[in-house]
N, CA, C and O atoms as a DFTB+ gen file, in Angstrom:
596 C
 N C O
     1  1     -18.515      -1.637       2.196
     2  2     -17.068      -1.540       1.963
     3  2     -16.704      -1.859       0.507
     4  3     -17.384      -2.642      -0.156
     5  1     -15.639      -1.250       0.032
     6  2     -15.154      -1.511      -1.315
     7  2     -13.920      -2.403      -1.197
     8  3     -12.945      -2.040      -0.539
     9  1     -13.968      -3.568      -1.833
    10  2     -12.866      -4.516      -1.756
    11  2     -11.862      -4.222      -2.868
    12  3     -12.158      -4.387      -4.051
    13  1     -10.672      -3.785      -2.468
    14  2      -9.629      -3.470      -3.449
    15  2      -8.494      -4.488      -3.391
    16  3      -7.384      -4.208      -3.842
    17  1      -8.771      -5.678      -2.831
    18  2      -7.715      -6.685      -2.788
    19  2      -7.408      -7.115      -4.226
    20  3      -8.190      -6.849      -5.139
    21  1      -6.295      -7.763      -4.415
    22  2      -5.797      -7.949      -5.780
    23  2      -6.407      -9.133      -6.515
    24  3      -6.497      -9.113      -7.743
    25  1      -6.823     -10.155      -5.795
    26  2      -7.332     -11.351      -6.455
    27  2      -8.707     -11.157      -7.065
    28  3      -8.981     -11.671      -8.149
    29  1      -9.584     -10.416      -6.381
    30  2     -10.956     -10.293      -6.875
    31  2     -11.459      -8.870      -6.725
    32  3     -12.663      -8.627      -6.817
    33  1     -10.576      -7.946      -6.502
    34  2     -10.994      -6.578      -6.212
    35  2     -11.621      -5.889      -7.407
    36  3     -11.405      -6.268      -8.558
    37  1     -12.404      -4.868      -7.100
    38  2     -13.106      -4.129      -8.142
    39  2     -12.427      -2.786      -8.388
    40  3     -12.954      -1.944      -9.116
    41  1     -11.272      -2.588      -7.789
    42  2     -10.641      -1.271      -7.845
    43  2      -9.636      -1.167      -8.976
    44  3      -9.198      -2.162      -9.551
    45  1      -9.292       0.062      -9.268
    46  2      -8.404       0.362     -10.377
    47  2      -6.982       0.611      -9.856
    48  3      -6.709       1.659      -9.271
    49  1      -6.087      -0.348     -10.066
    50  2      -4.688      -0.242      -9.629
    51  2      -3.805       0.077     -10.828
    52  3      -3.999      -0.479     -11.909
    53  1      -2.834       0.972     -10.642
    54  2      -1.906       1.330     -11.727
    55  2      -0.480       1.346     -11.207
    56  3      -0.218       1.824     -10.104
    57  1       0.447       0.817     -12.010
    58  2       1.867       0.938     -11.696
    59  2       2.295       2.346     -12.107
    60  3       1.864       2.849     -13.144
    61  1       3.136       2.978     -11.301
    62  2       3.664       4.299     -11.642
    63  2       4.713       4.127     -12.745
    64  3       5.614       3.297     -12.629
    65  1       4.588       4.913     -13.806
    66  2       5.538       4.792     -14.926
    67  2       6.860       5.517     -14.642
    68  3       7.858       5.252     -15.312
    69  1       6.882       6.421     -13.666
    70  2       8.076       7.227     -13.421
    71  2       8.915       6.734     -12.245
    72  3       9.806       7.448     -11.786
    73  1       8.647       5.522     -11.751
    74  2       9.424       5.027     -10.623
    75  2      10.542       4.100     -11.123
    76  3      10.793       4.020     -12.325
    77  1      11.205       3.410     -10.205
    78  2      12.374       2.599     -10.563
    79  2      12.057       1.130     -10.827
    80  3      12.782       0.469     -11.571
    81  1      10.984       0.610     -10.230
    82  2      10.611      -0.793     -10.446
    83  2       9.116      -0.973     -10.175
    84  3       8.475      -0.110      -9.575
    85  1       8.573      -2.104     -10.626
    86  2       7.150      -2.401     -10.444
    87  2       6.916      -3.321      -9.257
    88  3       7.800      -4.073      -8.847
    89  1       5.711      -3.246      -8.717
    90  2       5.225      -4.232      -7.761
    91  2       4.753      -5.421      -8.590
    92  3       4.275      -5.236      -9.709
    93  1       4.877      -6.632      -8.064
    94  2       4.452      -7.814      -8.805
    95  2       3.578      -8.719      -7.952
    96  3       3.703      -8.742      -6.727
    97  1       2.681      -9.474      -8.612
    98  2       1.852     -10.412      -7.859
    99  2       2.709     -11.529      -7.264
   100  3       3.647     -12.005      -7.905
   101  1       2.390     -11.939      -6.052
   102  2       3.062     -13.064      -5.399
   103  2       1.971     -13.972      -4.834
   104  3       0.971     -13.485      -4.307
   105  1       2.155     -15.277      -4.941
   106  2       1.147     -16.225      -4.460
   107  2       1.087     -16.242      -2.947
   108  3       2.117     -16.216      -2.273
   109  1      -0.124     -16.286      -2.415
   110  2      -0.303     -16.411      -0.973
   111  2       0.087     -17.806      -0.522
   112  3      -0.026     -18.771      -1.278
   113  1       0.549     -17.902       0.723
   114  2       0.970     -19.198       1.284
   115  2      -0.154     -20.234       1.223
   116  3       0.080     -21.401       0.907
   117  1      -1.367     -19.795       1.528
   118  2      -2.496     -20.725       1.546
   119  2      -2.996     -21.054       0.148
   120  3      -3.867     -21.908      -0.017
   121  1      -2.454     -20.389      -0.850
   122  2      -2.829     -20.688      -2.227
   123  2      -4.123     -20.050      -2.695
   124  3      -4.564     -20.314      -3.813
   125  1      -4.756     -19.202      -1.858
   126  2      -6.007     -18.574      -2.278
   127  2      -5.747     -17.172      -2.800
   128  3      -5.902     -16.185      -2.082
   129  1      -5.352     -17.105      -4.050
   130  2      -5.113     -15.801      -4.664
   131  2      -3.697     -15.302      -4.464
   132  3      -2.780     -16.081      -4.204
   133  1      -3.528     -13.987      -4.588
   134  2      -2.193     -13.406      -4.504
   135  2      -2.236     -12.037      -3.850
   136  3      -3.300     -11.452      -3.647
   137  1      -1.044     -11.541      -3.526
   138  2      -0.872     -10.190      -2.993
   139  2       0.168      -9.496      -3.857
   140  3       0.763     -10.129      -4.730
   141  1       0.398      -8.211      -3.632
   142  2       1.403      -7.494      -4.410
   143  2       2.659      -7.345      -3.564
   144  3       2.590      -7.048      -2.371
   145  1       3.812      -7.556      -4.201
   146  2       5.058      -7.567      -3.443
   147  2       6.215      -6.975      -4.238
   148  3       6.205      -6.921      -5.467
   149  1       7.213      -6.534      -3.474
   150  2       8.489      -6.106      -4.042
   151  2       9.567      -6.911      -3.314
   152  3       9.759      -6.728      -2.112
   153  1      10.274      -7.801      -4.022
   154  2      11.362      -8.540      -3.380
   155  2      12.484      -7.579      -2.986
   156  3      12.710      -6.570      -3.653
   157  1      13.187      -7.905      -1.889
   158  2      14.226      -7.022      -1.356
   159  2      15.370      -6.756      -2.335
   160  3      16.017      -5.711      -2.257
   161  1      15.625      -7.687      -3.250
   162  2      16.800      -7.548      -4.128
   163  2      16.540      -6.730      -5.397
   164  3      17.458      -6.532      -6.193
   165  1      15.321      -6.256      -5.600
   166  2      14.989      -5.500      -6.810
   167  2      15.586      -4.093      -6.739
   168  3      15.491      -3.428      -5.708
   169  1      16.196      -3.646      -7.825
   170  2      16.707      -2.280      -7.897
   171  2      17.939      -2.045      -7.038
   172  3      18.609      -2.989      -6.618
   173  1      18.227      -0.775      -6.783
   174  2      19.371      -0.350      -5.980
   175  2      18.861       0.356      -4.743
   176  3      17.702       0.769      -4.685
   177  1      19.733       0.495      -3.748
   178  2      19.356       1.156      -2.510
   179  2      18.711       2.516      -2.819
   180  3      19.197       3.258      -3.673
   181  1      17.628       2.832      -2.125
   182  2      16.866       4.080      -2.265
   183  2      15.989       4.144      -3.523
   184  3      15.285       5.135      -3.718
   185  1      16.013       3.121      -4.377
   186  2      15.088       3.092      -5.517
   187  2      13.658       2.962      -4.993
   188  3      13.430       2.434      -3.905
   189  1      12.702       3.451      -5.782
   190  2      11.295       3.456      -5.376
   191  2      10.430       2.694      -6.380
   192  3      10.681       2.699      -7.585
   193  1       9.409       2.046      -5.838
   194  2       8.371       1.443      -6.669
   195  2       7.029       1.911      -6.140
   196  3       6.778       1.829      -4.937
   197  1       6.161       2.401      -7.018
   198  2       4.870       2.939      -6.575
   199  2       3.712       2.222      -7.242
   200  3       3.704       1.993      -8.451
   201  1       2.732       1.876      -6.415
   202  2       1.515       1.240      -6.878
   203  2       0.365       2.141      -6.451
   204  3       0.177       2.410      -5.264
   205  1      -0.402       2.602      -7.433
   206  2      -1.423       3.613      -7.160
   207  2      -2.817       3.019      -7.262
   208  3      -3.146       2.315      -8.217
   209  1      -3.635       3.323      -6.247
   210  2      -5.035       2.934      -6.234
   211  2      -5.851       4.165      -6.619
   212  3      -5.857       5.166      -5.901
   213  1      -6.538       4.084      -7.758
   214  2      -7.350       5.207      -8.213
   215  2      -8.719       5.126      -7.558
   216  3      -9.406       4.109      -7.652
   217  1      -9.107       6.202      -6.899
   218  2     -10.387       6.238      -6.185
   219  2     -11.351       7.130      -6.947
   220  3     -11.060       8.298      -7.204
   221  1     -12.482       6.580      -7.301
   222  2     -13.502       7.384      -7.975
   223  2     -14.751       7.353      -7.104
   224  3     -14.903       6.473      -6.257
   225  1     -15.605       8.272      -7.306
   226  2     -16.899       8.320      -6.619
   227  2     -16.820       8.492      -5.103
   228  3     -17.762       8.123      -4.401
   229  1     -15.728       9.038      -4.583
   230  2     -15.715       9.336      -3.148
   231  2     -16.455      10.652      -2.957
   232  3     -16.209      11.620      -3.677
   233  1     -17.355      10.687      -1.993
   234  2     -18.165      11.886      -1.786
   235  2     -17.354      12.977      -1.089
   236  3     -16.631      12.691      -0.135
   237  1     -17.466      14.237      -1.560
   238  2     -16.793      15.339      -0.869
   239  2     -17.361      15.488       0.546
   240  3     -18.486      15.073       0.824
   241  1     -16.573      16.079       1.417
   242  2     -16.967      16.343       2.810
   243  2     -17.438      15.086       3.553
   244  3     -18.397      15.134       4.323
   245  1     -16.767      13.984       3.317
   246  2     -17.067      12.774       4.080
   247  2     -15.750      12.097       4.453
   248  3     -14.692      12.460       3.941
   249  1     -15.822      11.119       5.340
   250  2     -14.602      10.448       5.759
   251  2     -14.665       8.965       5.418
   252  3     -15.731       8.350       5.384
   253  1     -13.486       8.422       5.169
   254  2     -13.346       7.023       4.794
   255  2     -12.182       6.441       5.580
   256  3     -11.338       7.169       6.103
   257  1     -12.154       5.119       5.653
   258  2     -11.042       4.430       6.295
   259  2     -10.464       3.439       5.297
   260  3     -11.185       2.607       4.746
   261  1      -9.172       3.531       5.069
   262  2      -8.468       2.574       4.216
   263  2      -7.772       1.589       5.152
   264  3      -6.934       1.981       5.964
   265  1      -8.121       0.316       5.034
   266  2      -7.530      -0.730       5.869
   267  2      -6.770      -1.672       4.932
   268  3      -7.286      -2.034       3.875
   269  1      -5.564      -2.070       5.303
   270  2      -4.772      -2.953       4.443
   271  2      -3.861      -3.836       5.289
   272  3      -3.528      -3.507       6.427
   273  1      -3.470      -4.961       4.706
   274  2      -2.484      -5.835       5.331
   275  2      -1.133      -5.521       4.707
   276  3      -1.044      -5.248       3.510
   277  1      -0.090      -5.561       5.514
   278  2       1.246      -5.314       4.982
   279  2       2.245      -6.201       5.696
   280  3       2.005      -6.685       6.802
   281  1       3.375      -6.401       5.032
   282  2       4.450      -7.200       5.613
   283  2       5.785      -6.641       5.152
   284  3       5.996      -6.395       3.964
   285  1       6.683      -6.444       6.111
   286  2       8.067      -6.073       5.803
   287  2       8.897      -7.229       6.348
   288  3       9.159      -7.311       7.548
   289  1       9.308      -8.122       5.447
   290  2      10.019      -9.325       5.868
   291  2      11.466      -9.248       5.409
   292  3      11.740      -8.921       4.254
   293  1      12.393      -9.548       6.314
   294  2      13.807      -9.569       5.939
   295  2      14.595      -8.468       6.617
   296  3      14.047      -7.446       7.030
   297  1      15.875      -8.697       6.719
   298  2      16.803      -7.773       7.351
   299  2      17.004      -6.550       6.440
   300  3      17.287      -6.711       5.252
   301  1      16.862      -5.351       6.973
   302  2      17.089      -4.102       6.220
   303  2      16.348      -4.092       4.879
   304  3      16.926      -3.780       3.838
   305  1      15.070      -4.436       4.927
   306  2      14.297      -4.597       3.696
   307  2      13.918      -3.265       3.042
   308  3      13.691      -3.225       1.833
   309  1      13.846      -2.196       3.799
   310  2      13.475      -0.905       3.209
   311  2      12.273      -0.306       3.899
   312  3      12.013      -0.587       5.069
   313  1      11.522       0.537       3.162
   314  2      10.395       1.255       3.746
   315  2       9.152       1.074       2.904
   316  3       9.217       0.911       1.686
   317  1       8.014       1.106       3.587
   318  2       6.726       1.142       2.917
   319  2       6.042       2.421       3.366
   320  3       5.906       2.672       4.563
   321  1       5.608       3.234       2.398
   322  2       4.923       4.487       2.707
   323  2       3.606       4.526       1.958
   324  3       3.435       3.879       0.925
   325  1       2.675       5.304       2.507
   326  2       1.403       5.519       1.827
   327  2       1.187       7.025       1.701
   328  3       1.327       7.774       2.667
   329  1       0.846       7.443       0.493
   330  2       0.585       8.856       0.194
   331  2      -0.843       9.019      -0.292
   332  3      -1.376       8.149      -0.980
   333  1      -1.463      10.142       0.070
   334  2      -2.756      10.507      -0.501
   335  2      -2.503      11.545      -1.585
   336  3      -1.595      12.368      -1.470
   337  1      -3.316      11.499      -2.643
   338  2      -3.073      12.358      -3.807
   339  2      -3.024      13.835      -3.472
   340  3      -2.232      14.572      -4.060
   341  1      -3.859      14.288      -2.534
   342  2      -3.875      15.722      -2.261
   343  2      -2.776      16.151      -1.282
   344  3      -2.650      17.336      -0.972
   345  1      -1.980      15.189      -0.794
   346  2      -0.828      15.507       0.063
   347  2       0.374      14.739      -0.483
   348  3       0.909      13.848       0.177
   349  1       0.787      15.095      -1.690
   350  2       1.786      14.305      -2.414
   351  2       3.146      14.197      -1.736
   352  3       3.824      13.180      -1.880
   353  1       3.554      15.220      -1.005
   354  2       4.935      15.242      -0.538
   355  2       5.160      14.569       0.807
   356  3       6.281      14.155       1.103
   357  1       4.125      14.450       1.624
   358  2       4.293      13.874       2.956
   359  2       3.503      12.582       3.077
   360  3       2.299      12.571       2.820
   361  1       4.163      11.484       3.467
   362  2       3.397      10.248       3.622
   363  2       2.419      10.357       4.796
   364  3       2.723      10.987       5.810
   365  1       1.251       9.743       4.650
   366  2       0.279       9.727       5.737
   367  2       0.507       8.504       6.629
   368  3      -0.082       8.386       7.703
   369  1       1.377       7.593       6.162
   370  2       1.662       6.367       6.904
   371  2       3.034       5.861       6.432
   372  3       3.353       5.926       5.245
   373  1       3.833       5.360       7.373
   374  2       5.169       4.861       6.990
   375  2       5.607       3.774       7.964
   376  3       5.365       3.868       9.167
   377  1       6.247       2.755       7.438
   378  2       6.783       1.674       8.259
   379  2       8.144       1.296       7.677
   380  3       8.274       1.146       6.462
   381  1       9.161       1.142       8.533
   382  2      10.464       0.867       7.943
   383  2      11.115      -0.434       8.355
   384  3      12.192      -0.763       7.859
   385  1      10.487      -1.192       9.256
   386  2      11.010      -2.539       9.425
   387  2       9.989      -3.396      10.144
   388  3       9.187      -2.915      10.943
   389  1      10.045      -4.676       9.835
   390  2       9.122      -5.591      10.483
   391  2       9.792      -6.194      11.704
   392  3      10.985      -6.500      11.686
   393  1       9.011      -6.362      12.768
   394  2       9.563      -7.040      13.951
   395  2       9.751      -8.514      13.642
   396  3      10.599      -9.175      14.241
   397  1       8.965      -9.030      12.711
   398  2       9.044     -10.431      12.313
   399  2       8.468     -10.527      10.901
   400  3       8.246      -9.505      10.251
   401  1       8.229     -11.734      10.431
   402  2       7.751     -11.919       9.058
   403  2       6.229     -11.853       8.947
   404  3       5.680     -12.051       7.862
   405  1       5.540     -11.578      10.060
   406  2       4.078     -11.657      10.062
   407  2       3.408     -10.495       9.340
   408  3       3.964      -9.404       9.208
   409  1       2.195     -10.771       8.880
   410  2       1.357      -9.736       8.284
   411  2       0.766      -8.899       9.402
   412  3       0.392      -9.433      10.446
   413  1       0.677      -7.602       9.197
   414  2       0.077      -6.670      10.151
   415  2      -0.996      -5.866       9.420
   416  3      -1.126      -5.945       8.198
   417  1      -1.763      -5.090      10.193
   418  2      -2.828      -4.289       9.600
   419  2      -2.492      -2.811       9.713
   420  3      -2.117      -2.331      10.782
   421  1      -2.627      -2.099       8.613
   422  2      -2.465      -0.647       8.602
   423  2      -3.823      -0.003       8.387
   424  3      -4.676      -0.550       7.688
   425  1      -4.022       1.178       8.999
   426  2      -5.288       1.904       8.837
   427  2      -4.977       3.374       8.594
   428  3      -4.098       3.949       9.237
   429  1      -5.701       3.968       7.668
   430  2      -5.505       5.384       7.358
   431  2      -6.871       6.043       7.220
   432  3      -7.718       5.578       6.457
   433  1      -7.081       7.128       7.961
   434  2      -8.300       7.912       7.794
   435  2      -8.127       8.839       6.592
   436  3      -7.103       9.508       6.451
   437  1      -9.125       8.867       5.742
   438  2      -9.126       9.762       4.584
   439  2     -10.285      10.735       4.774
   440  3     -11.450      10.338       4.762
   441  1      -9.955      12.007       4.947
   442  2     -10.988      13.036       5.099
   443  2     -11.154      13.730       3.766
   444  3     -10.189      14.240       3.196
   445  1     -12.374      13.750       3.271
   446  2     -12.661      14.433       2.024
   447  2     -13.107      15.855       2.350
   448  3     -14.173      16.068       2.928
   449  1     -12.281      16.816       1.973
   450  2     -12.700      18.201       2.135
   451  2     -13.370      18.635       0.849
   452  3     -14.020      17.838       0.172
   453  1     -13.208      19.904       0.518
   454  2     -13.713      20.391      -0.761
   455  2     -12.904      19.710      -1.871
   456  3     -13.421      19.389      -2.941
   457  1     -11.604      19.500      -1.571
   458  2     -10.707      18.807      -2.493
   459  2     -10.801      17.317      -2.187
   460  3     -10.507      16.905      -1.065
   461  1     -11.198      16.511      -3.145
   462  2     -11.323      15.089      -2.842
   463  2     -10.033      14.343      -3.180
   464  3      -9.315      14.698      -4.114
   465  1      -9.764      13.312      -2.403
   466  2      -8.612      12.454      -2.663
   467  2      -9.004      11.517      -3.792
   468  3      -9.990      10.790      -3.677
   469  1      -8.240      11.524      -4.890
   470  2      -8.618      10.648      -5.996
   471  2      -7.666       9.479      -6.172
   472  3      -7.842       8.665      -7.079
   473  1      -6.639       9.387      -5.297
   474  2      -5.775       8.216      -5.360
   475  2      -4.982       8.045      -4.071
   476  3      -4.744       8.997      -3.327
   477  1      -4.580       6.795      -3.832
   478  2      -3.724       6.436      -2.713
   479  2      -2.540       5.705      -3.325
   480  3      -2.728       4.805      -4.144
   481  1      -1.323       6.077      -2.940
   482  2      -0.136       5.445      -3.501
   483  2       0.620       4.678      -2.428
   484  3       0.942       5.218      -1.369
   485  1       0.899       3.411      -2.714
   486  2       1.757       2.590      -1.863
   487  2       3.152       2.640      -2.463
   488  3       3.357       2.222      -3.602
   489  1       4.110       3.150      -1.699
   490  2       5.476       3.325      -2.205
   491  2       6.431       2.425      -1.428
   492  3       6.461       2.438      -0.197
   493  1       7.192       1.660      -2.157
   494  2       8.206       0.796      -1.563
   495  2       9.578       1.399      -1.853
   496  3       9.900       1.699      -3.002
   497  1      10.380       1.574      -0.811
   498  2      11.750       2.065      -1.005
   499  2      12.716       0.936      -0.698
   500  3      12.649       0.319       0.365
   501  1      13.602       0.673      -1.625
   502  2      14.585      -0.401      -1.489
   503  2      15.541      -0.096      -0.345
   504  3      16.053       1.018      -0.229
   505  1      15.778      -1.098       0.500
   506  2      16.726      -0.952       1.604
   507  2      18.068      -1.564       1.252
   508  3      18.367      -1.774       0.076
   509  1      18.890      -1.854       2.274
   510  2      20.220      -2.440       2.057
   511  2      20.176      -3.955       1.932
   512  3      21.094      -4.568       1.386
   513  1      19.105      -4.556       2.439
   514  2      19.038      -6.012       2.488
   515  2      18.905      -6.674       1.135
   516  3      18.544      -6.033       0.147
   517  1      19.203      -7.976       1.098
   518  2      19.111      -8.731      -0.160
   519  2      18.057      -9.832      -0.077
   520  3      17.770     -10.485      -1.081
   521  1      17.470     -10.047       1.115
   522  2      16.464     -11.089       1.258
   523  2      15.189     -10.498       1.845
   524  3      15.202      -9.449       2.488
   525  1      14.091     -11.204       1.602
   526  2      12.804     -10.756       2.119
   527  2      12.012      -9.996       1.076
   528  3      12.337     -10.017      -0.111
   529  1      10.969      -9.324       1.535
   530  2      10.115      -8.577       0.614
   531  2       9.238      -7.607       1.393
   532  3       9.087      -7.697       2.611
   533  1       8.668      -6.679       0.637
   534  2       7.626      -5.795       1.150
   535  2       6.352      -6.213       0.430
   536  3       6.323      -6.293      -0.798
   537  1       5.295      -6.481       1.201
   538  2       4.056      -6.942       0.594
   539  2       2.851      -6.153       1.088
   540  3       2.837      -5.646       2.210
   541  1       1.827      -6.059       0.220
   542  2       0.564      -5.394       0.556
   543  2      -0.570      -6.293       0.071
   544  3      -0.487      -6.882      -1.007
   545  1      -1.637      -6.393       0.881
   546  2      -2.768      -7.238       0.515
   547  2      -4.034      -6.731       1.203
   548  3      -3.976      -5.853       2.064
   549  1      -5.175      -7.293       0.814
   550  2      -6.460      -7.059       1.471
   551  2      -6.768      -5.583       1.691
   552  3      -7.071      -5.161       2.807
   553  1      -6.689      -4.815       0.629
   554  2      -6.949      -3.376       0.727
   555  2      -8.455      -3.147       0.648
   556  3      -9.100      -3.510      -0.336
   557  1      -9.006      -2.540       1.699
   558  2     -10.455      -2.317       1.776
   559  2     -10.730      -0.865       2.157
   560  3     -10.046      -0.292       3.005
   561  1     -11.727      -0.287       1.526
   562  2     -12.135       1.085       1.818
   563  2     -13.538       1.048       2.414
   564  3     -14.460       0.505       1.805
   565  1     -13.702       1.633       3.617
   566  2     -15.024       1.670       4.239
   567  2     -15.394       3.126       4.552
   568  3     -14.526       3.984       4.707
   569  1     -16.696       3.378       4.638
   570  2     -17.174       4.716       4.988
   571  2     -16.958       4.960       6.478
   572  3     -17.020       4.038       7.291
   573  1     -16.704       6.212       6.813
   574  2     -16.557       6.585       8.227
   575  2     -15.110       6.502       8.680
   576  3     -14.224       6.111       7.921
   577  1     -14.889       6.878       9.938
   578  2     -13.540       6.858      10.494
   579  2     -13.097       5.435      10.787
   580  3     -13.923       4.536      10.944
   581  1     -11.792       5.240      10.859
   582  2     -11.247       3.913      11.161
   583  2     -11.642       3.498      12.573
   584  3     -11.622       4.317      13.491
   585  1     -12.001       2.230      12.747
   586  2     -12.326       1.746      14.079
   587  2     -11.070       1.656      14.946
   588  3      -9.977       1.402      14.441
   589  1     -11.233       1.865      16.242
   590  2     -10.108       1.680      17.156
   591  2      -9.871       0.184      17.307
   592  3     -10.788      -0.614      17.112
   593  1      -8.649      -0.199      17.652
   594  2      -8.368      -1.642      17.806
   595  2      -9.074      -2.225      19.014
   596  3      -8.947      -3.418      19.287
């Protein structure tokens, strides 16, 4: 597996220059490193912040599983979407509210056809709320299809 978490990851993360705001590091509760977050009060309603994971060396015609932790905390906090580079217009994963403040796990299958996916984008859309945050952590890429729960 390739560890793309933010504290010690070996992956190449880039802030999108054409979006409305940046994702920022936030300290974990347990104090062991940090995760990336967008506070609910940043920007205006419907503004977007994109954090891109650049993927290199993925083999064509193979499958991978992207596993990540996410949290949507707060009333009307907004949306978290994930896009693959070769399908720019349609998110492959989307979540628009948290049932509670807890961290959950997201999984996305990445199929490499002749066209390889060279990046994954985490997009945060600002909601109406003024408290809480959208957070992403523990991003890991493994070979093969995602395991069932």
